[in-house]
N, C-alpha and C positions, 0 to 999 in steps of 0.2 A: 469202617466200623469192624470188620471181621478181625483185623489186627488186633483192636482192643479187646475182643472176645479171647482170642488166642492168648493174649497177656494175662487175662484173668485165669484162664485154664492153667496156664504155666505157674502162676503164682500159687493157686490151689494145690496143683501136683507137688510143687516144692514144699509146701507146708506139710502136706500129707506124707511125703517121703521122710520129712524129719521126724515127725511124731512116731511113724511107723519104726524107724531106726532107733529111736530114744527108748523104746519098750521092748524091742526083739533081738538086739544085737549087743555084744560085750563093747567094751569102750573102744577099742581098735577098730572093730568092725563098724562101729557106729560111725567113727571119723571117717573111716574109708569109704563106706557106703554112702554117707552124706556127701563127701566131695564129689564122689561118682555121680550120684543124682543130680547135684548142682550141675556138673558138666553135661549130663544127659539133657536136663531141663532146659539149659541154656546153650544147647548145642547150636541152635539158631541164634546167632549174635543178636537180631533185633529184639528178641524177647528181654534179653538184658537191658537195652536201651530203652524199651518201653517201661519196664519196671523202674529202672533208675531215674528216667526222665519224670515219670508220672508221680512217684512217691518222694521226690526230693525237690529239685529246682522248680518244676511246673507247680507241684502242690503248694510250696511256699509262696510263689508268685501269685497263685490264684487265692490263696488265704489272705495275702495283702491287699489285693484287689476288692475282695468281699468286705473286708474290715473298713476300707477306705470309702466304699459305696454305702455301707451302713451308717458310717458317720456323716456322709454327705446328706443322706436321707433324714437321719435323726436331726440335724442341725437346720432343716428347711424352716422358712418362716411363711406358714400358709396365712393368706388373708382371706377369711371366710365371708367377707363383705364382697369379694370378687369372685368371678368364676375361676376356679383353680386351674393351674396348668397341668396337664397330664403327667409330664415329667417336671418336677420342680426346676425352676430356673437356677443355674449355677451361680454360686457366689465366687466371683473371680479372686476376691481378697482371701476368701478361705482356701481356694485352690493353689494359691501362691504359698500359703503356709503348709501345704500338703504335698509340695513338689518332691521333698526328700523320700515321701512314702512311694511315689509313683516312680521316682527314679530307680528305687530299689527294686520295685516290681519288675521294671524294665531289665535290670541287671539280672535278676533271677530267672526270668523267662529266656533272656538271651543265653544264659548259661545251659539251659536246657536244649536251645536250638544249636548252639555250637558243639556241646559235647555229645548230644545224641540226636543228631540231625536225621538219622533213619528212623527214628522212633515215630509212633503213631501220635505224638503229642506235639509235634513241631507246629502244625497249624493252629492248635489251641493256644501254644505259647505265642505265636505271632499276633494272635487275637489280643492276648493280654498286652503285648508291647503296643498294638494300636490303640487300646482302649486307655492305657497310661498316657501315651502321647495325645490323645483327645482331651483328657483331664488337665494335662499341662498346657492346653490350648496351643499346642503344635500341630495346626489342623493340616498343614501341608505333608508332615512326615505321616500323621495318622491316616490321611487319605491314600497316600501311597502304599502303606502297610496293608490296609484293607483291600486295595486293589490287587496287591501282590497275592494275598490269600485267595481272592477270586479267580485269579488266573493261573495259580499253581496248584491250589488243592484238587484232589480227585474225589472228595467228600463233599455231596451236594448240601448236606446240612450245614457244614462248616462254611461253604461258599455263601449260602443264604445269611448265616450269622454275621459274615463280614460285610455283605451288602447292606444289611440292617444298620449295622454301626456305621458303614459309609454314608447312608440316608442320614443319620442322626448328625454325623460330622458336618454334612452340608447344611443342615438346619441351623446348627449351632454358630457355624460362620456365614450364615445369611445367604448361602448359595441355593436358594429355594428352587431354581429352575432345574438345577442338577438333581436337588432332592427328588423333584417330580419325576426326572428321568429314572432314577433308581427305583422309585415306588412302583412306576408303572411297569418297569422290567420285571420286578418281582412277581407282581399281579400276574403278568401275562404267562409267566412260567410256573405259577402256582407254587406258593411256599408250604414247605413240609410241616406237618401238624407240630413237631416239636418247637418250630420257630413261629407259628402262627400268632401267638399271644403278643410276642414282642414285636412282631411287624405291625400289628393293629395298633399296638400303643404308640410306636413312633410316628405311624401314620396319623393317628389321632392328635399326637402332639403338633404335627405339622399344621393340621386343619385348625386347631385351638389357636396357634399363633397367628393364622389368618382370620380369626374370628369368624371362622365357617363352623358354627355351633351345631347345625343339623348333621354335617358329616362327621364332625368329632363325635357325637352321640352314637351314631351309626357304627363308627369303627371301634369305640368303648363297648358297645353291644356285643361285638363280635370277639373281642378280647377277654372279657371279664369271666366268662365260663372256664377258661383255661388257666385262670391266675389263682394260686393258692389262697386259702383263708388266712386273714391276718391284716395287720395295720395298713399294709400297702393297698390291698383290696378294699378295704373299708374306706380309704381316702379316695380311691377312684369311683366307688358307688356314691360317695357324697357328691363329686364331680357330675357324676350322670344326673344326679337329682337336680344338680344346679342347672345343667343344661335343659333338661326337660321343663325345668320352671321357667327358663328364659324362652323356650319354644311354646310356652303356654299350655303345656300338657301336665296338669297339676296331678293328675292320677298317677302317671308313670313317675313323677318326681317324687311323690308320697312312698311309692314302692320301694324305689332306691334308697331314700332316707332310711326307710324301715329296715332294709338289708344292712346298712352300715352297723346298726345295733348288734346284729347277729354276728359281726365279723370281729367282735371284742376290740373296739378301736380304744385309744387312748381317751382319758376323761374329756378333754377340751373337744375332740371331734365328736364324741358321744353326745356331748351338750349341745353342739352345734346343729347335729342331725335331729335331736329332739326339738329343738326351737324351730328349725326348718318345717319339720312334720306339723307342727301346730299351726303354721300359716299356709299350708297347701292342703290339696285332698279336697274333701266335701265342704262347700262353702258353708252349709249349715253348722258344721262342727267347728270351722274355723271362727265364726261369729258367735259361738256359744259362750255362755258364762262359765262353762266348765273349762275351756281353753284358757280364759282370763284367770281362773282360779289357779290353774296349773301353773301359769307363768308367775303369778304373785306368790305361789308356794316355793318356786324356785329362788325368789328373791331372798327368802328367808333361811335357804340352805346354806350352811356355812361354806360348803365345798365351791359354792357360785361367787364367793366374795370378790374374785379377779375377774368376774364376767357380769358383774351388775349393770354396766353400761349397755351391753348387748341385750340383756333382758329387758331393761326399760325401753330399748329402742324397739324391740318386738312388740311390746305392749302398746307402744305408740303407733307401730303399724296397723295393728289390730283396730285402734280407735280411727285411724285414717280411713280404714276400710268401711267403718261404721259412719264416716263423714263426721266426726266429732272433733273438728279442729281444735277447739280449746283444750280438751284432755290430751289430744295428741301432742301439742306444744309443750304443756306442762310435763308430760312424761319424757319428751325428748330433751327438755332442760334438765330434768332428773338425770337422763342418760349422759348429758355433757358434763354433769358434776360428778357423776358416780365413779367408783374405782373401776378400773379396767386395764387390759394389757396394753392399751395405746391404739391398737388398730381400728377401734370402732369410732373414735372421736371425729375424724374428718367426715365421716358419713352422716354422723348424727347432726354436725354443724351444717353439712350441705343440705340436708333434708329441712331443717330449721330455716335455711336461707330460702330454699325453694317455696316453702309454704309461706313465708312472710312476703315473698316477691310476687308468686303467682296466684296465691289465694287470699291473704289478707291485704296486699296491696301496700303493706308497710315497708317502704323502699329503704328507709334509713337503717331500720333493724336488720332488714335482708343484708344491708352492706356490712354491718358489723359481723354478722355470722359468714358471709363470704370471705371477710378478712381471716377469721379463723379457719376456714376451709381450705383456702389457698396456701396457708402456712403449713398444713398438714397433709392435703391430699397427695398421693403419689402421681407424679407427671406422667406415667403411663396409663393411668386410669382412663377407662373407656368413657368417652365424652368430655375429656379434660379440656380440649380446645374450645368447646363451647362454653363450658362453666367459666374459664380463663376470660373469654370473650366478654361474658355478661359482667365479670367483675371488673374488667379494665375499663368498660364505658359506665359503670354505675355512679361514679362520681359526677361525670358529665350528665348523666340521665337525672340524678337527683337535683342538680343545679337547675336544669331547665323545667323539672316538675315542679320544684318549690316557686319558681317564677309564675308558672301556670296557675298553680293552686293559690297562690298570693294575690295575683292581679284579678283572677275570676272572682275570688272572695271580697275583694275591695270594691269591685264593680257592682257586685250584688248588694253590699251593704251601702254603696252610695245611692241606692234606690230606696233604701228603707227609710220610714219616718224617725225621728230623733229618740222618740221613746221606745220604738220597736228595737232600734239599733241598740240602745243601752241594755234591754233586757236580754238581747241576743249575745251581746259580748259579755254581759255579766255571767250568763249561764255557761257558756262554751269555755270562756278563759278560766272560770272557777273550777270546772270540771277538769280541765286540762292540768291546772296547778295541783289540785288534790291528787290526780293521778300520778304526777310527778313526785309528790311527797310520799304518797303510798309505796312506790317503787323503790324510792330511797330506803324507806323504813324496811322493806321486804329484804333489799340487798344487805342492809346492815344486820338483819336477822339472821340471812342465811350464812352471812361471813362470821358471825359469833357462833352459830351452830356447828359450821364446818370446823372452826377452830376447836370447839369443845370435842367434837367427834375425834379430831386428829390427837387431841391429847389423850382421851380415852383409849384410842387405838394404841398410842404409844406406850400406854402404861400395860396393856393387855397382852400377854403373849398368846400364841396361837392355842398352846394347851390350855392356859387358863380359861380362854373363852369356850373351848370345848367342854371343859370341866363344868363351867357355869350352865352351858345349855343342857347338859346332860344330868345335872344335879338335881335331886328330887327336893332339895331344902330350898324353900322359897326365897330366902333373903340371900343365897348364893347365886341367885339367877338376876343379874342386873336388869335385863329386859323385862321381866316379869314385875320387879319392883318398880320401875319407872312407869310402866303402863298401869300400875296400881295406883302410884301417886297421882298420876294424871287424872284417873278416874274419881279418885277422892276430891281432887280440887274442882273438878266440874260439878261435883254433887254438893260439896260442903263449902267450898271456897278455901282461901288460904289461911287456916286457923292455927294458932299456936298450939305446940305440944303441951298438952297438960291432962290431969285427971279430970273425969266428969265432964268432957268437953261436949257431950251432946246436951247438957242442962242449958236451956235457953237463957236464964238469968245470968248465968255463969258467961255464957258467950257474949251476952250483951254488955255486961261490965267490962270484959276484956277488949272487946271491939272499941268500946268507948275509949278505954285507956290507951290503947295501941295503935288503932287504925287513923283517926282523924287527921293527923299530920300528914299521913301518906295520901289520903284523899285529897286533901288540901293541895298538896304539891301536884297531884295528877290533875286537878282541876286548873290549877295555875298554869301548868304546862300546855293544857288544851286551850285555854284562853290567849296565851301567847302565840301558840301555833296558829290559831284562827286570825290574830291581828296581823301575823306574817303573811297568810294567804290573802287577807283583804288588801294588805299594802301591795303585794305582788300583782293581784288582779287589777287594782287601780293603775299601777304604773303601766301594765301591759295594754289597758284599755286606752290610755292617753297616746300610747305609741301607735296603736292600731289607727285611732282617729286620725292621727296626723297624716297617715298615709292615703286615707280615703280621697279618691278624685271627685273633687266637688264641682270644679268648673269644666267647661267643655273642651279646654286645652288639656287640663290634667287626665280627663277620661280618654281622649285621643292618644295621649302618651301611653296610658295603661294598657289600651287595646293593642297598641303597637308592640309593646313588650310581651303582652300575652301572645299575639300572633307569630312573633319571631321564636319565642320559646316553644310553642305549640309545633310549629314547623320542624325546628330542630329534634324536638321529642319524637315526633313521627318518623323522622328520618333515622334516628337510634332504633326505634322499633323495627323499622323496615330493613336497614342496610346492616346493622351492626348485631342486633339480637335475633334478627330473622322471626320476629312475632308479627306475622302478617294481619291478624285480626285486629290487634291493639294498633297498628299503623293505620290501617283503613279507617278506623273509628276516630283516630286522632286528625288524620288528613281532613275528614268530612268536617269536623268541628269548625274549622276555620271558615269556609264559606258560608256554614250554617249560622255562624254567630256575627261575622263581619261583612258586610255589604260592600261589594266592589273592592275587596281586598286585594293589596298589591301583590300578594302571593297566590291569588286565585289561579291564574295560568300555570304556574308551576305546581300547584296542588293538583290540578286535574292531570297533568303530565305524569306526575309521580303515581297517581292512582291508576293511570293507563299502564304504567310499567308493572305496578303490583297485580292488577288482574291478569295480565299477559304471564306473570310468574305463576299465578294461581291457575292459569289455563281457563280463566272465565272469559271466553271470547265475547260473549254478549256485553259485559259490562266494560271491558276493554274498548269495544267499537262505540259505546256510549260515550265514554270520556274522549275518544278521538273526534267524534261529531261535535261534542261541546267545545273542544279547543278551536276547531276549524270554524265553528259558528260565532264564537264570541272574541277568539283572539287568532285570526287568521294569519297575521303578520308577525306573529310572535315567534321567538325563537324554538319555542316547543313545538309548534306547527311544522317549523322547517325539520326538527328533530324526527318527528313522526314520519314525514316524508321521505326524509333521508337519514338513517340513524348514523351515517359517516359525517353529518354535516359540521360537528364541532371540529373533527380532525382536519377535513378540507378547509374549514374557516380557519383555523389556526395556521395552517400551511400558507393559506392566502395572506393572511395579516403579517407573516414573517417576510413575504415578499413586498407587502407595502410598506412595512417599516425600513427595508432595505433600500427601496427606491426613494422614499421620503428623505433618508439620511444622504442618499446621493445628490438630491436636488438641493438640499441644504448646504452641503460641502462644496458641490460644483457650481451653483449658481447663485444662491442667497450670499454666501461667505464672500464671493467675488464681485458682489453688489451688482450682480445682473438681475434686477429686481422685475423687470418685465418679464424675462424668460422664466423666472422663479413662479410667477403668477400664473402664466401660461402651462408650465410643467405641472403645477399643482391642480389646475382645473382638469387636465388630461388624467391626472392620477385618480381623482374623485370620479371622473365618467368610467375609468377603466375598472375601478373597484368601488362601486356605489355602497356596498355593505361592509366597510372596512372598520377596524376597531379604533382608529385614530381620526375621526372626523374633525373632533375639537382642534388637535394639533395642526391639521392641515389648513383648517379655516383660520387660526391664529397667525400662521405664517404669512398667510395671504393678506391679512390685515396690516401685519407690520411691513410687508413688502410694499403694499400699496401707499402705506403712511411715508415710507422712505422715498418712494418714487414720486409722488404727486406733493408732498408736503402740505396737505390740506388738513388743518385742525379740526374743522367742523365734521368734515367726512370721517376722520378717525374717531371722533366722539360718537357718531352714528353708528359706526362699525362695531365700536365696543359694546354700546348699548344693545345692539342686535345680537352680538355674541352671549352677553350675560344672560338674555333671555333664552336663547336656543340651548345654551349649555350651563346651566346653572350650577351643576354639580361637578364642572370640569376644574381640575387642580390648576390648570393654565391661568385661571382668573388672578391668583396670586401673583403671577409673573407681570400682569399687565400693570401692576402697581408702579413698576419701573419704567412705564411709558412716558413718564414726565421727563425722562432723559432725551426721548426723541424730540419732545417739544423745543428743549434748549438748542437742538441741533437746526 
């Protein structure tokens, strides 16, 4: 650094000498003295190289790099619904388009290195070369450059700068272990004050990428005091607010959001900070009507027209905190339909999907919102895998849920007296049909309104709209005119434009002349609509009644459908959605509803696994005891005793299959029937719990039939086989036994 101070002194001496000679000497003396002074000032050749390198090639390269980095920062796309990155993620496509700029930066910096190698700006020039290579994604070359600076430079500050850039290069190239080594090395030898802010920023960036939010916040806390006021600092303060909000420290989050405003951020960032402040801090203020009024006022501000979806979303979050689901859903639907920059939509759809799935239990509506969410949600979103998993199983989930709900409902209706059943169906189906009609009308109305608003927006320019809002003339302001028209209709109805409209007789006459036909049409439409609803209700009633299980056999089939669907639904809750309370409840519903259910031992075993997963030892032990008490010989009892039972059993069955095939090929096919029977008996004794007892028994029957040729014995053996293995697929093959009889 002393060399750079000498260079400044030499520069100032040269300027002073020139100014002095300009005013004190004749023309010749000026020239002679000036040349002499240059020679004396630059007697040390290094000063010449310092000045020339600094104010020519290095200066141009540095300006090129600063311009490129400003362009990268200004073109970033921050998603304020997610925790921001400390250093905005690089857009590789954009960097490809800027390659010529970085190559030019390398060329200029290299010129300063080659022509002025002994200058004090060589290390700085190498640093620019390394950064340019970093942005060109030439990570190996960038790494070597930064290592070279660290190894050759005698300037501690420059060495630290190179190591900080090396750490960032390792992070960008996903060499996080190497980044940790550099980070720890710098920490051990204490970073100089001029480099502290950048060191803590890059360290915070590493922690943010690892989602270690607590350490990210601590690193930012150390970096922020040394960062200059402006947009970059405002952005980092907003990030700090997000981090504290994530860490449940609303007080500190609020403080950092407030600091954003004081750093003169761009409008979008200022708006986001204001929105965030309203939903953090003192809960009494968050829930207050004042907060709601502020948000509603923001909806009317013309500057916020591109952010309406975000404001509606925050209003919805306010209602969610108040546990008003109806209002929250309504506001979220407005958010989904409102104008916005595009980044908010997937989070609005996701929140709607979660409310309908978790709170309202309206799974089909949730499915439609998940469809929209998955089409727009970034794949690197935190929790994306869990959201995607729920979305993937939702079709199957809804299928089983429909069966459970339908069969449960049909079984309840089967127990109702006929008159009570008719009244129940009439009320429930009519209510559902009316709700469907109302929803259809609301959608049609919303579509018409949206179309009208779109046409209005298409006609009005930005300046026209501003002029209307600022106009003092009432009829220039379309918003006020429309509000007045609406208020008039509410009070006086839809009246024709005419003089003396307040006079009752005049009104009566005109209504008589102009309205009756409209009322008649409306009445006819209402009657037709009621007839459609009545017909639809009757059709659905007949369809439902035809499905009600009236006989014991039909009821048994309904119960079997319900059991199977309930078990599959519980497994989805348990193993796919990881929603253990719902899984537990659904598992228990099976033995509680169906006595001696065929799924009972499996249900108890799955509950045993679930309670172990929840680390509920007492309940897990209870399930274990229940299985050993009621189903001691079941596969589930064996699985509890030996968790590797299935794997061992599978290996054993493979051996049994192999030995069976050898008996068939080496003995049976060679007509050695007696030896076949003996070998099969030994196989059964050796592996009593094999997976193919029916195949072994069937081959013994056929071998016996061929050996002894006794038809009566064959018939007895077949009858015993059918009783013992009623579900065996081999039964079909015994239809060919008639061929044995012919022999």
